[in-house]
C-alpha positions as CSV (number, residue, x, y, z in Angstrom):
1,M,-32.8,-71.4,54.5
2,T,-36.2,-70.5,56.0
3,Q,-38.7,-73.0,57.2
4,D,-40.9,-72.0,54.2
5,G,-37.9,-72.7,51.9
6,W,-37.3,-76.1,53.4
7,Q,-40.9,-77.1,53.0
8,V,-40.8,-76.1,49.3
9,W,-37.6,-77.9,48.9
10,D,-39.2,-81.1,50.4
11,L,-42.2,-80.6,48.0
12,V,-39.8,-80.5,45.0
13,G,-38.5,-83.9,46.1
14,R,-42.0,-85.3,45.9
15,L,-42.8,-84.1,42.5
16,G,-40.8,-86.6,40.5
17,G,-43.9,-88.3,39.2
18,Q,-45.6,-84.9,38.3
19,L,-43.4,-84.1,35.2
20,R,-45.0,-82.7,32.1
21,V,-43.1,-84.1,29.1
22,I,-43.2,-84.1,25.3
23,P,-41.2,-86.5,23.2
24,G,-37.6,-85.7,23.9
25,A,-38.1,-82.9,26.4
26,V,-39.3,-82.1,29.9
27,I,-41.5,-78.9,29.9
28,G,-42.1,-78.6,33.7
29,W,-44.0,-79.8,36.6
30,D,-47.9,-80.2,36.8
31,I,-48.3,-77.1,38.9
32,S,-51.8,-77.9,39.7
33,A,-50.7,-81.1,41.2
34,A,-47.9,-79.4,42.9
35,L,-50.2,-76.9,44.4
36,A,-52.6,-79.7,45.6
37,L,-49.8,-81.6,47.2
38,A,-48.5,-78.5,48.9
39,T,-52.0,-77.9,50.3
40,A,-52.3,-81.4,51.5
41,L,-48.9,-81.1,53.2
42,G,-49.9,-77.8,54.9
43,I,-47.4,-75.7,52.9
44,N,-48.5,-72.2,52.2
45,P,-49.6,-72.1,48.5
46,L,-48.5,-68.5,48.1
47,I,-44.9,-69.4,49.0
48,V,-45.1,-72.4,46.7
49,A,-46.3,-70.2,43.9
50,E,-43.5,-67.8,44.4
51,L,-40.6,-70.3,44.8
52,L,-41.5,-73.3,42.6
53,P,-41.3,-71.6,39.2
54,E,-37.8,-70.5,39.8
55,I,-36.7,-74.1,40.9
56,E,-38.7,-75.5,38.0
57,A,-36.8,-73.3,35.4
58,V,-33.5,-74.8,36.6
59,M,-34.9,-78.4,36.8
60,V,-36.2,-78.2,33.3
61,H,-32.9,-76.7,31.9
62,K,-30.8,-79.3,33.6
63,L,-33.0,-82.3,32.7
64,N,-33.2,-81.3,29.1
65,E,-29.4,-80.6,29.0
66,Q,-28.7,-84.2,30.4
67,M,-31.2,-85.8,27.9
68,T,-29.5,-84.1,24.9
69,G,-26.0,-84.7,26.3
70,N,-25.2,-81.0,26.1
71,D,-24.1,-80.7,29.7
72,A,-22.3,-77.1,29.8
73,S,-20.5,-78.1,32.8
74,D,-18.6,-80.8,31.0
75,V,-17.4,-78.5,28.2
76,R,-13.6,-78.4,27.9
77,S,-11.9,-75.6,26.3
């Protein structure tokens, strides 16, 4: 992973309190807060804007899957 990639991954670990939720579902991160935090940490906002949505999509899918109990990795045939 590149240095930029590691910085964005570190940023992801700091975004736990920045979730946007509705009753029963996670809809994503507060991207404005994520970009502000990235800037404060000296992370290139262009890189964050490129990488974060991809990571966010997986995070949203997995958290909602866990919340509903529909974890596809646990399906037995």
